SESE-850520 format. One record per residue (C-alpha): x, y, z. Coordinates in Angstrom, 2 decimals, always signed. Each point is the difference from the previous one (the first is absolute). Layout:
REM residues N
{rec {X; Y; Z}}
...
END
This chain:
REM residues 285
{rec {+114.46; +98.59; +128.72}}
{rec {-3.01; +0.27; +2.28}}
{rec {-3.39; +0.41; -1.63}}
{rec {-3.51; +0.35; +1.35}}
{rec {-3.15; -1.49; -1.52}}
{rec {-3.26; +1.89; -0.52}}
{rec {-2.69; +0.40; -2.65}}
{rec {+1.19; +1.18; -3.39}}
{rec {-0.03; +3.76; -0.53}}
{rec {-1.61; +0.12; -3.45}}
{rec {+1.62; +3.37; -0.73}}
{rec {+3.45; -1.63; +0.17}}
{rec {-0.86; -3.16; -1.91}}
{rec {+1.02; +1.13; -3.48}}
{rec {+3.45; +1.21; +1.04}}
{rec {+0.65; -3.19; +1.96}}
{rec {-1.36; -2.09; -2.89}}
{rec {+2.39; +1.56; -2.50}}
{rec {+2.96; -0.47; +2.35}}
{rec {-0.87; -3.59; +0.81}}
{rec {-0.63; -1.10; -3.59}}
{rec {+2.86; +1.90; -1.68}}
{rec {+1.93; -3.27; -0.38}}
{rec {-2.97; -2.33; -0.54}}
{rec {+0.09; -2.62; -2.77}}
{rec {-2.88; +1.81; -1.74}}
{rec {+0.88; +3.59; -0.84}}
{rec {-2.16; +2.30; +2.14}}
{rec {+1.87; +3.22; -0.77}}
{rec {-2.79; +1.37; -2.19}}
{rec {-2.75; -0.54; +2.56}}
{rec {-1.97; +3.18; +0.63}}
{rec {-1.47; +0.75; +3.41}}
{rec {-3.54; +0.23; -1.34}}
{rec {+0.37; -3.37; -1.73}}
{rec {+1.41; -1.71; +3.07}}
{rec {-2.74; +1.34; +2.25}}
{rec {-2.69; -1.00; -2.50}}
{rec {+1.34; -3.56; -0.02}}
{rec {-0.11; -0.02; +3.80}}
{rec {-3.61; +1.20; -0.14}}
{rec {-0.79; -2.81; -2.47}}
{rec {+1.45; -2.41; +2.52}}
{rec {-2.15; +1.42; +2.84}}
{rec {+3.08; +0.87; +2.04}}
{rec {-0.81; +0.95; +3.59}}
{rec {+2.81; +2.30; +1.08}}
{rec {-0.99; -0.20; +3.66}}
{rec {+0.39; -3.80; -0.15}}
{rec {+3.26; +0.21; -1.97}}
{rec {+3.16; -0.02; +2.14}}
{rec {+2.84; +2.40; -0.59}}
{rec {+3.54; +0.02; +1.38}}
{rec {+1.34; +3.41; +1.01}}
{rec {+3.45; +1.38; +0.64}}
{rec {-0.99; +3.05; +1.99}}
{rec {-2.79; +1.50; -2.10}}
{rec {+1.23; -1.51; -3.27}}
{rec {-1.90; -2.94; -1.50}}
{rec {+2.68; -2.54; -0.95}}
{rec {-2.07; -3.15; -0.42}}
{rec {-3.62; -0.88; -0.65}}
{rec {-2.46; -2.78; -0.68}}
{rec {-3.08; +1.34; -1.75}}
{rec {-2.95; -2.26; +0.80}}
{rec {-3.22; -0.24; -1.95}}
{rec {-3.06; -1.72; +1.46}}
{rec {-2.97; -1.39; -1.91}}
{rec {-2.22; -3.07; -0.15}}
{rec {+1.34; -2.62; -2.40}}
{rec {-2.20; -2.99; -0.73}}
{rec {-1.99; +0.76; +3.14}}
{rec {+3.00; +0.32; +2.32}}
{rec {+1.37; +3.27; +1.37}}
{rec {+3.52; +0.10; -1.40}}
{rec {+3.02; +2.22; +0.54}}
{rec {+2.37; +0.71; -2.88}}
{rec {+3.57; +1.26; +0.03}}
{rec {-0.32; +2.74; -2.62}}
{rec {+3.65; +0.93; +0.45}}
{rec {+2.76; -0.58; +2.53}}
{rec {+3.07; +2.17; -0.33}}
{rec {+3.01; +0.90; +2.12}}
{rec {+2.46; +2.72; -0.94}}
{rec {+3.46; -1.53; -0.63}}
{rec {+1.86; +1.21; +3.08}}
{rec {-2.63; -1.54; +2.32}}
{rec {-0.03; -3.48; -1.52}}
{rec {+1.33; -3.03; +1.84}}
{rec {-1.66; +0.95; +3.30}}
{rec {-3.01; -2.30; -0.29}}
{rec {-2.35; +2.94; -0.55}}
{rec {-2.26; -1.85; -2.45}}
{rec {-0.79; -2.70; +2.57}}
{rec {-0.37; +2.56; +2.80}}
{rec {-2.49; +2.02; -2.05}}
{rec {-1.96; -3.11; -0.95}}
{rec {-0.18; -1.18; +3.62}}
{rec {-0.99; +3.53; +1.05}}
{rec {-2.98; -0.01; -2.39}}
{rec {-1.37; -3.47; +0.83}}
{rec {-1.91; +0.66; +3.27}}
{rec {-2.17; +2.77; -1.46}}
{rec {-0.67; -2.02; -3.16}}
{rec {-1.08; -3.02; +2.03}}
{rec {-2.25; +2.22; +2.12}}
{rec {-1.72; +1.20; -3.19}}
{rec {-0.74; -3.59; -0.95}}
{rec {+2.59; -0.32; -2.75}}
{rec {+0.58; -3.71; -0.52}}
{rec {+2.63; -0.03; -2.73}}
{rec {+3.01; +2.03; -1.11}}
{rec {+1.26; -0.14; -3.58}}
{rec {+2.84; +1.56; -1.95}}
{rec {+1.80; -0.22; -3.33}}
{rec {+3.72; -0.38; -0.49}}
{rec {+2.23; -0.22; -3.06}}
{rec {+1.01; -3.59; -0.63}}
{rec {+3.64; +1.06; -0.33}}
{rec {+0.00; +1.64; +3.45}}
{rec {+1.13; -3.09; +1.92}}
{rec {+1.06; +1.85; +3.20}}
{rec {-3.45; +1.56; +0.33}}
{rec {-1.72; -3.32; -0.68}}
{rec {+2.03; -1.70; +2.73}}
{rec {-0.72; +2.84; +2.42}}
{rec {-3.74; -0.24; -0.65}}
{rec {+0.11; -3.77; +0.46}}
{rec {+1.63; +0.51; +3.40}}
{rec {-2.96; +2.23; +0.89}}
{rec {-2.45; -2.77; -0.83}}
{rec {-0.82; +0.81; -3.63}}
{rec {-0.25; -2.72; -2.63}}
{rec {-0.06; +0.23; -3.78}}
{rec {-3.55; -0.55; -1.26}}
{rec {+0.21; +0.75; -3.72}}
{rec {+2.02; +1.62; -2.75}}
{rec {-0.83; +3.11; -2.00}}
{rec {+1.17; +1.11; -3.44}}
{rec {+0.22; +3.73; -0.71}}
{rec {-0.15; +1.42; -3.53}}
{rec {+0.18; +3.30; -1.80}}
{rec {-1.34; +0.81; -3.47}}
{rec {+0.86; +2.89; -2.31}}
{rec {-3.01; +2.15; -0.87}}
{rec {+1.00; +0.71; -3.61}}
{rec {+0.58; -3.68; -0.69}}
{rec {-3.45; -0.82; +1.37}}
{rec {-1.60; +2.75; -2.08}}
{rec {+1.46; -1.58; -3.14}}
{rec {-1.89; -3.25; +0.58}}
{rec {-2.90; -0.67; -2.38}}
{rec {-3.46; +0.84; +1.34}}
{rec {-2.50; -2.68; +1.02}}
{rec {-3.29; +1.01; -1.57}}
{rec {-2.22; -2.69; +1.52}}
{rec {-0.49; +1.80; +3.30}}
{rec {-1.00; +3.54; +0.89}}
{rec {+2.18; +1.81; +2.51}}
{rec {-1.63; +2.25; +2.60}}
{rec {+0.73; +1.60; +3.34}}
{rec {-1.95; -1.90; +2.66}}
{rec {-0.52; +0.41; +3.73}}
{rec {+1.14; -1.80; +3.12}}
{rec {-3.24; -1.98; +0.10}}
{rec {+0.91; -1.62; -3.33}}
{rec {+3.43; -0.80; +1.38}}
{rec {-1.43; -1.57; +3.14}}
{rec {-2.32; -2.13; -2.16}}
{rec {+2.97; -1.59; -1.79}}
{rec {+2.21; -0.71; +3.02}}
{rec {-1.32; -3.58; +0.24}}
{rec {+1.51; -0.63; -3.47}}
{rec {+3.55; +0.57; +1.30}}
{rec {+2.12; -3.15; +0.39}}
{rec {+1.98; +1.08; +3.07}}
{rec {-0.04; +2.46; +2.85}}
{rec {+2.23; +2.96; -0.91}}
{rec {+2.83; +1.36; +2.11}}
{rec {-0.79; +2.61; +2.64}}
{rec {+1.31; +2.69; -2.38}}
{rec {-2.56; -1.07; -2.61}}
{rec {-2.78; -1.15; +2.33}}
{rec {-3.49; +0.35; -1.40}}
{rec {-0.87; +2.64; +2.61}}
{rec {+3.04; +2.20; -0.79}}
{rec {-2.10; +2.36; -2.10}}
{rec {-2.05; +0.90; +3.07}}
{rec {+3.09; +1.55; +1.61}}
{rec {+0.66; +2.33; -2.97}}
{rec {-3.31; +0.06; -1.92}}
{rec {+0.80; +3.23; -1.85}}
{rec {+3.18; -1.53; -1.44}}
{rec {-1.26; -3.39; -1.23}}
{rec {-1.95; -0.43; -3.23}}
{rec {-1.72; -3.04; -1.47}}
{rec {-0.01; -0.90; -3.67}}
{rec {-2.42; -2.68; -1.16}}
{rec {-0.31; -2.19; -3.11}}
{rec {-3.61; -0.37; -1.03}}
{rec {-1.49; -2.84; -2.04}}
{rec {-3.31; +1.58; -0.85}}
{rec {-1.16; +1.32; +3.37}}
{rec {+1.96; -2.56; +2.02}}
{rec {+3.27; +1.00; +1.66}}
{rec {+2.31; -2.96; -0.71}}
{rec {+3.33; +1.45; +1.10}}
{rec {+1.29; +2.86; +2.10}}
{rec {+3.17; +1.84; +0.94}}
{rec {+0.57; +1.96; +3.21}}
{rec {+2.71; +2.59; -0.53}}
{rec {+1.68; +2.72; +2.08}}
{rec {+1.12; +2.71; -2.41}}
{rec {+2.25; +2.03; +2.35}}
{rec {+1.97; -3.16; +0.85}}
{rec {-0.14; -1.47; -3.54}}
{rec {-1.12; -3.15; +1.80}}
{rec {-2.23; -2.76; -1.36}}
{rec {-1.80; -1.27; +3.11}}
{rec {-2.21; -2.67; -1.58}}
{rec {-0.73; -1.69; -3.31}}
{rec {-3.04; -2.28; +0.19}}
{rec {-1.65; -1.80; -2.93}}
{rec {-3.08; -2.16; +0.33}}
{rec {+0.85; -3.67; -0.42}}
{rec {-2.60; -0.30; -2.75}}
{rec {+1.83; +2.64; -2.09}}
{rec {+3.65; -0.92; +0.45}}
{rec {+2.36; -0.55; -2.95}}
{rec {-2.11; +2.37; -2.11}}
{rec {+2.20; +3.10; +0.28}}
{rec {-1.87; +1.71; +2.85}}
{rec {+3.13; +0.61; +2.05}}
{rec {+1.91; +1.28; -3.03}}
{rec {-2.85; +2.35; -0.88}}
{rec {-0.09; +1.39; +3.53}}
{rec {+3.76; +0.57; +0.33}}
{rec {+0.24; +1.58; -3.45}}
{rec {-2.93; +2.31; +0.73}}
{rec {+1.63; +0.97; +3.27}}
{rec {+3.26; +0.83; -1.79}}
{rec {-1.87; +1.95; -2.70}}
{rec {-1.72; +2.18; +2.59}}
{rec {+2.90; +0.58; +2.40}}
{rec {+1.24; +3.50; +0.59}}
{rec {+2.72; +1.28; -2.30}}
{rec {+3.44; -0.45; +1.49}}
{rec {-0.87; -3.25; +1.77}}
{rec {+2.69; -2.35; -1.31}}
{rec {-0.94; -3.25; +1.68}}
{rec {-2.55; -2.10; +1.87}}
{rec {+0.92; -2.13; +3.01}}
{rec {-1.63; -3.39; +0.54}}
{rec {+1.30; -1.06; +3.39}}
{rec {-0.45; -3.09; +2.13}}
{rec {-1.36; -2.47; -2.54}}
{rec {-0.44; -3.34; +1.75}}
{rec {+2.98; -2.23; -0.73}}
{rec {-2.25; -3.01; -0.59}}
{rec {-2.16; +1.72; -2.60}}
{rec {+1.94; -0.91; -3.14}}
{rec {-2.83; +1.25; -2.23}}
{rec {+0.07; +3.50; +1.48}}
{rec {+3.78; +0.13; -0.24}}
{rec {-0.17; -1.08; -3.65}}
{rec {-2.67; +2.63; -0.63}}
{rec {+2.21; +2.86; +1.14}}
{rec {+3.09; -1.39; -1.70}}
{rec {-1.92; -0.38; -3.29}}
{rec {-0.85; +3.73; +0.20}}
{rec {+3.67; +0.88; +0.34}}
{rec {+0.08; +0.53; +3.76}}
{rec {+3.45; -0.78; +1.37}}
{rec {+0.97; -1.40; +3.37}}
{rec {+0.85; +2.61; +2.61}}
{rec {+0.60; -2.02; +3.18}}
{rec {-1.21; -3.17; +1.70}}
{rec {-1.27; +0.08; +3.57}}
{rec {-1.08; -2.29; +2.79}}
{rec {-3.08; +0.61; +2.07}}
{rec {+0.76; -0.94; +3.60}}
{rec {-2.48; -0.26; +2.85}}
{rec {-0.35; -0.87; +3.66}}
{rec {-2.87; -0.27; +2.42}}
{rec {-0.22; +2.51; +2.87}}
END
């Protein structure tokens, strides 16, 4: 089948997304259009820079590309590549990627990153052929809200809603640079949808959570090194669960660094269960 490449028509993205991911390893059947588009906004997706494959006027493949500065370097991120089943096997993913590169380079983007399920060996091999290499592993978890609410309270610290300035002040206490999905600047893309909950020791903020309520997504958990192993993280997650909207069954904690055994143990000790494991892959442009 012959297809043409052009910028993604954002009005067709949701339909194409649902077609492309109908048989994905992670069930996407319950994804709502508003939720999908909000996640793309969080990822700073530039639809004009995102290539689409068209059969006539129908969008049959896409690579949604977010662009932001990560650790001082302008970085592109594959926020979602999908091809509807009947158009697979034509090399569209590589064609779309190659189509997007010149404009990204012209903008000064120096690096392209993506995430892929560790079990998706064909995709991993295809990305490697396009110059990507595995850089690190991520663990993804999900916790049940009611189970978290049943945890005993930690009385030592006072919980309070804080602002982005308090969050920025604690970033230096993080042990690793988060994934693009959870990057420290993500809240700036959807400021009205991200809230910050702080743990206060007297007047000092010693721990903080960044959370996106509409996505049920825990973007960051940061505790000052001087206050670790004192229940700050537990207090924050429990308070978050206690204050979540009724009918919110779970909290996602995605892309925990695979080398951070302490953070993994933290979530597992709270009853979070493994969802999937991913690789972060990257290549220079």
